[in-house]
Every structure is written in structure tokens, then in C-alpha cells.
N, C-alpha and C positions, 0 to 999 in steps of 0.2 A: 503494500499500500504505500501511495505517497503521501508526503506531507505539503504543508503550505511551504516550507521552506524549498521545496523542488520547483515551484514557480515564481518565486520572488528573484527578479533580476536584480543586480547590482546597479545603483543608482549612475553610476558613469555610462553604463549602456541604455538606461531609459534616457539622460542628457543627451547622450550622442543621436540616438533615434530622433529626438526633438530638435536637433538642429544645434544645441547650446554648447558653446565654447567651453573649455574648464574654468575660463575667467568669469563665467556667468552664472555659475551656481558655486556654494560653497557645502561640500559634503558633511553631513553628520552622521557617521558612521558608513556602514555598507549599503544602507538601504534607503536612505533619505538626506533630503538636502535642501538648504535655503535658496531661493532665487530671488534676485533684486526685483523690485517692480518697473526698474528701470530697463531690465531686460524685456517685459512687455510692450508690444509696439501694435497700436496705440494704447498709451497709459490707461488704466481704468479710472472712471470717472466716479467711482464710490470710495466708501472709507472702509477701512479695513482696521478690526478691532480684535486683538489678543486679550484672552483673559488667562492668566496664569495665576498659579496658587501652590503652594506645598501642602500644607494643612487645612482643614476646615474649622470654620468657627465654634466656639463651645455649642451654638446652636445647629451646627451641623451643616451649613452653607458652604458648599465647595464651590468647584468652578462650574460643573453642571448646573446647580441650582442658581450661580450667578449668572451664565449664559441663558439659560431659557428666563430668568426675569429680565435680562437685557433687550433679550429679543421681544418679549411680550411689550415691554415698555416701548421699544421702536416702534413696533406695531401699532399701538396705541395712539402713539404720537403723529406717525406718518398718514394713520388711516389706511394701511395697506393689509 
């Protein structure tokens, strides 16, 4: 039986298939990378929000709860 590891390509292979030069991405381990927004043409017209955190609050509010709350607030304020 095959595992998921058998299907995951190295990030360098994926970047090459996308036509990215090594200077256009920063590998974070063998299977993921950061790509600068300046690489995307035309640049996106939306905002990008990153929610990070190490530990939940005493009330149990972690990244998932914060992200869902943020999405619900944006939906209510934008009416979409």
C-alpha cells in the first residue's frame, strides 16, 4: 500500500513546473515554500491576513476560533 509520502513532490519540482526561478521562492523544508506577492503578475488587489499563534487563550480561543470570528466579522461588515 502506498502512503501520502509517495505522492508528495519536492517543492523545487513544483516551483520548476510553475516556472518559478529559485530566487522567487524560499523553501521551508522539502515540501513547502514562501512565494513573494511580487512574483504574482498582476499583483492581487485584495488583502492578505495571517493568523498565527502558539497557545490558546485561557478561554480556549486559538487560531481556528480567531480565523472563523474574523471571517464572520468581515462577512457582516462587507455584506458578502
